[in-house]
C-alpha positions as CSV (number, residue, x, y, z in Angstrom):
1,M,121.6,50.9,62.3
2,F,119.9,51.0,65.6
3,I,119.9,53.7,68.3
4,S,118.8,52.7,71.8
5,S,118.8,54.1,75.4
6,Q,116.8,51.4,77.2
7,F,119.4,50.9,79.9
8,D,120.5,52.3,83.3
9,G,120.9,56.0,82.9
10,G,120.0,56.0,79.2
11,N,118.3,59.0,77.5
12,I,117.7,59.7,73.9
13,E,114.8,59.4,71.4
14,C,115.6,58.6,67.8
15,L,113.6,60.4,65.2
16,D,115.3,59.0,62.1
17,S,118.4,56.8,61.7
18,S,117.9,55.8,58.0
19,D,120.9,57.9,56.9
20,P,124.2,57.6,58.8
21,A,125.1,61.1,57.7
22,N,121.9,62.6,59.2
23,I,120.9,60.7,62.3
24,L,118.2,62.8,64.0
25,L,117.9,62.6,67.8
26,T,116.1,64.4,70.6
27,I,116.9,64.4,74.4
28,R,113.9,63.4,76.6
29,A,113.0,65.9,79.3
30,D,113.1,64.9,83.0
31,N,109.7,63.4,84.2
32,Q,107.2,66.2,85.1
33,S,109.9,68.8,84.3
34,D,111.2,70.9,81.5
35,F,114.9,70.2,82.3
36,Y,117.0,68.3,79.9
37,Q,120.6,68.1,78.7
38,W,121.9,64.7,79.8
39,F,122.0,62.1,77.0
40,Y,123.4,58.6,77.0
41,F,122.7,56.2,74.1
42,R,124.1,53.3,72.0
43,A,124.6,53.2,68.3
44,A,124.6,49.7,66.8
45,N,125.7,48.3,63.4
46,V,128.0,51.3,62.8
47,R,131.4,49.9,62.2
48,D,133.4,51.9,59.7
49,L,130.5,54.3,59.0
50,D,131.0,58.0,58.9
51,C,128.1,58.9,61.3
52,R,126.7,62.3,62.1
53,Y,124.4,62.4,65.1
54,L,122.3,65.5,65.3
55,I,120.6,66.3,68.6
56,T,117.8,68.5,67.2
57,N,116.5,70.1,70.5
58,A,119.9,71.2,71.9
59,A,118.9,74.8,71.8
60,G,116.2,74.2,74.4
61,A,118.5,72.5,76.8
62,A,118.8,73.7,80.4
63,Y,122.3,75.2,80.0
64,T,123.1,76.0,76.4
65,G,126.3,77.7,77.4
66,G,127.5,74.2,78.2
67,W,127.5,73.3,74.5
68,E,130.1,76.0,73.7
69,G,133.4,74.3,73.1
70,Y,131.9,71.0,74.4
71,Q,132.9,67.5,73.2
72,A,130.7,64.5,73.9
73,V,132.3,61.3,75.4
74,A,132.2,57.9,73.7
75,S,133.1,54.4,74.7
76,Y,133.2,50.9,73.2
77,D,133.4,49.0,76.6
78,R,131.7,51.5,78.9
79,E,134.9,51.6,81.0
80,F,137.3,53.8,79.0
81,W,135.6,57.0,77.7
82,F,137.2,59.3,75.1
83,R,136.1,62.7,73.6
84,V,134.7,62.8,70.1
85,E,134.3,65.6,67.5
86,T,131.3,67.8,68.6
87,S,130.0,71.1,67.5
88,Y,127.0,73.4,68.2
89,D,125.5,75.8,65.7
90,G,123.1,77.5,68.1
91,E,120.3,75.1,67.2
92,K,121.6,71.5,67.0
93,L,124.4,69.6,68.6
94,L,126.4,67.6,66.1
95,I,128.5,64.5,67.1
96,E,130.7,63.1,64.3
97,H,132.3,59.7,64.6
98,N,133.6,56.7,62.7
99,S,133.4,53.6,64.9
100,S,136.1,51.0,64.9
101,E,133.6,48.6,66.6
102,D,130.1,47.3,65.8
103,Q,128.6,49.3,68.7
104,V,129.5,52.5,70.4
105,Y,128.1,54.4,73.4
106,F,127.8,58.2,73.6
107,A,127.1,60.3,76.7
108,Y,127.0,63.9,78.0
109,F,129.7,63.0,80.6
110,A,131.2,59.7,81.6
111,P,128.1,57.8,83.1
112,Y,128.1,56.5,86.7
113,S,125.5,53.7,86.6
114,M,123.4,52.5,89.5
115,E,125.2,49.2,89.1
116,R,128.5,50.9,89.7
117,H,126.9,52.6,92.7
118,A,126.0,49.2,94.1
119,D,129.6,48.0,93.5
120,L,130.9,51.1,95.4
121,L,128.7,50.3,98.4
122,A,129.7,46.7,98.4
123,F,133.4,47.6,98.2
124,A,133.2,50.2,101.0
125,Q,131.4,48.0,103.5
126,T,134.2,45.4,103.3
127,S,136.4,47.9,105.2
128,E,136.3,47.6,108.9
129,R,136.3,51.4,108.9
130,C,132.9,51.6,107.2
131,Q,129.3,51.0,108.2
132,A,126.7,50.9,105.5
133,E,123.1,52.0,106.3
134,T,119.9,52.4,104.3
135,L,118.2,55.6,105.4
136,G,115.0,55.2,103.4
137,V,113.6,54.6,99.9
138,T,112.9,56.7,96.9
139,L,109.7,57.1,95.0
140,D,110.8,54.4,92.6
141,G,111.6,52.1,95.5
142,Q,115.4,52.4,95.4
143,S,117.4,52.6,98.6
144,M,118.9,55.8,100.0
145,D,122.4,54.6,100.9
146,C,124.7,56.1,103.5
147,L,128.3,55.2,104.4
148,R,129.8,56.0,107.8
149,F,133.5,56.1,108.3
150,G,135.0,56.4,111.8
151,E,133.6,55.8,115.3
152,I,130.8,57.7,117.0
153,E,132.4,59.2,120.1
154,S,131.9,62.2,122.2
155,G,133.9,65.2,121.1
156,R,134.4,64.1,117.6
157,K,133.5,66.4,114.8
158,V,130.6,65.3,112.5
159,I,131.2,65.6,108.7
160,W,128.5,65.1,106.1
161,M,129.1,64.9,102.4
162,V,126.4,64.3,99.8
163,A,126.6,64.1,96.0
164,R,124.6,64.0,92.8
165,Q,121.5,65.8,93.9
166,H,121.4,66.5,90.2
167,P,121.7,63.1,88.5
168,G,123.2,64.4,85.2
169,E,126.2,65.6,87.2
170,T,127.8,62.2,87.2
171,M,131.3,63.6,88.0
172,A,130.0,64.2,91.5
173,E,129.7,60.4,92.2
174,W,133.0,59.8,90.5
175,W,134.4,62.2,93.1
176,M,132.7,60.2,95.8
177,E,134.3,57.0,94.5
178,G,137.7,58.6,94.8
179,L,136.9,59.8,98.3
180,V,135.8,56.3,99.4
181,N,139.1,54.8,98.0
182,R,141.0,57.2,100.2
183,L,138.9,56.6,103.3
184,V,139.5,52.9,103.2
185,D,143.3,53.3,102.8
186,H,144.9,52.7,106.2
187,S,148.2,54.0,104.9
188,D,146.9,57.5,104.1
189,P,148.2,59.8,106.9
190,V,145.7,62.5,106.1
191,V,142.7,60.2,106.4
192,N,144.1,58.6,109.6
193,A,144.4,62.1,111.2
194,I,140.9,63.1,110.2
195,L,139.3,59.9,111.5
196,D,141.1,60.3,114.8
197,K,139.1,63.5,115.3
198,A,135.9,63.1,113.2
199,V,133.2,60.7,111.9
200,I,132.3,61.0,108.3
201,Y,128.9,60.3,106.7
202,L,128.7,60.0,102.9
203,V,125.6,59.8,100.6
204,P,127.3,59.0,97.3
205,N,124.0,59.4,95.3
206,M,121.2,61.6,96.6
207,N,119.1,61.0,93.5
208,P,119.0,57.3,92.5
209,D,115.7,57.6,90.6
210,G,116.9,60.4,88.4
211,S,120.2,58.6,87.8
212,R,118.5,55.4,86.6
213,R,115.9,57.3,84.6
214,G,118.5,59.3,82.7
215,H,117.4,62.7,84.2
216,L,119.5,65.8,84.2
217,R,118.3,67.6,87.3
218,T,115.3,66.1,89.0
219,N,114.0,63.0,90.8
220,A,111.1,60.8,89.8
221,A,108.5,63.4,90.8
222,G,110.2,66.2,88.8
223,S,111.6,67.8,92.0
224,N,114.9,69.6,92.0
225,L,116.3,68.1,95.3
226,N,118.7,71.0,95.7
227,R,115.6,73.2,96.4
228,E,113.8,70.8,98.7
229,W,115.9,71.0,101.9
230,D,113.8,73.8,103.5
231,N,110.6,71.7,103.4
232,P,111.0,68.1,102.1
233,S,108.1,65.7,101.8
234,E,107.4,62.0,101.2
235,E,105.4,62.9,98.1
236,K,108.0,65.1,96.4
237,S,111.4,64.6,98.0
238,P,111.7,61.5,100.2
239,E,115.4,61.4,99.4
240,V,116.1,64.7,101.1
241,L,113.6,64.0,104.0
242,C,115.4,60.8,105.1
243,V,118.9,62.3,104.8
244,L,117.9,65.4,106.7
245,E,116.3,63.3,109.5
246,K,119.6,61.4,109.9
247,I,121.6,64.7,109.9
248,K,119.3,66.0,112.7
249,Q,120.1,62.8,114.7
250,T,123.9,63.1,114.3
251,G,124.4,66.8,114.1
252,L,126.7,68.5,111.6
253,D,130.0,70.4,112.0
254,F,131.1,70.4,108.4
255,G,129.0,69.8,105.3
256,L,129.9,69.4,101.6
257,D,127.3,69.1,98.8
258,V,129.2,67.9,95.7
259,H,128.0,69.1,92.2
260,G,129.3,69.5,88.7
261,D,129.0,72.4,86.3
262,E,128.2,72.2,82.6
263,A,130.5,75.1,81.6
264,L,133.1,75.9,84.3
265,P,136.1,73.5,84.2
266,Y,137.2,74.5,87.7
267,N,137.0,73.1,91.3
268,F,135.4,75.8,93.5
269,I,133.1,76.3,96.5
270,A,129.9,78.3,96.2
271,G,126.3,78.7,97.3
272,T,126.6,79.1,101.1
273,E,125.5,82.7,101.3
274,G,121.8,81.8,100.9
275,I,121.7,79.5,103.9
276,T,119.5,80.6,106.8
277,G,121.7,81.8,109.7
278,W,124.7,82.5,107.5
279,N,126.7,85.3,109.0
280,H,130.0,87.2,108.9
281,E,131.8,84.8,111.2
282,R,130.9,81.8,109.1
283,Q,131.8,83.6,105.9
284,Q,135.3,84.3,107.4
285,Q,135.6,80.6,108.3
286,L,134.7,79.7,104.8
287,E,137.2,82.1,103.2
288,L,140.0,80.7,105.5
289,Y,139.1,77.2,104.5
290,K,139.1,78.0,100.8
291,M,142.4,79.8,100.9
292,T,144.0,77.0,102.9
293,L,142.7,74.4,100.5
294,A,143.9,76.4,97.5
295,N,147.4,76.7,99.1
296,I,147.8,72.9,99.7
297,N,145.9,71.5,96.7
298,P,146.8,72.6,93.1
299,D,143.5,71.2,91.8
300,F,141.5,73.8,93.8
301,Q,141.3,77.5,93.1
302,V,139.3,80.6,94.2
303,E,139.5,82.8,91.1
304,N,136.7,81.2,89.2
305,G,133.2,80.1,90.3
306,Y,129.8,81.5,90.9
307,P,129.2,85.1,92.1
308,P,127.8,85.4,95.7
309,N,124.1,84.8,96.1
310,S,123.8,83.4,92.6
């Protein structure tokens, strides 16, 4: 048996794989950071074996509440992901599985690789509606990619949406892929109406380095990009710096920062109250937007989420 994670987004260290019933693993922390929870690894030579994978440092993970009732995902082809038997005893996370194939992949959530990210950009730019632009480079030398949908014209609203500041929240880029698929669809009446009045800028992945490195929350320098917008720098957060410079050039009327939560299985909006300049009028606008969205979209709700100023 062999355990490996030396691939795009991989993260695990194998302590002992000599006994299929007691495979001891540990999650590697983000570079220059104490954050960890994301894992993604491959088990080889495991066909028809009753395997028990024990993540021994689960109790020190960033959000242990996320282990409660959690089930890891697995895949044989890295396209179709399914849930597998998982339990947490307060110290270790146990994944139990008997593989029908020689090799099987396990992950915290369905991975969204940098290769798939490149495929998304290539697909989007083939639409006459889309303009692709590189805004800068990361500390590891990867490109910061931005997609623009719609024409730049006077009077149009400017919409910005960014995702995956925290690389372990892969569902954020899956959300972006779904959005791109809608934006290129000329038969979508909602999209057509929006693009008649607005131009949309998307950054599908704010943290390419953390994504490729298999980080949970930070970039290559160990910076939590979600906390860098007030004073970004080339040394710690060039990703935020280049996106913020572009936003200053275009202006912004509506912004959405897409994340995922380890424990709350709901779609909700939160976190605006801490923004400098936030006031009662803007709060009323937000409440109206949330209630309107909840009324027209059954996948959105307002009952569950984060408390104000959390």
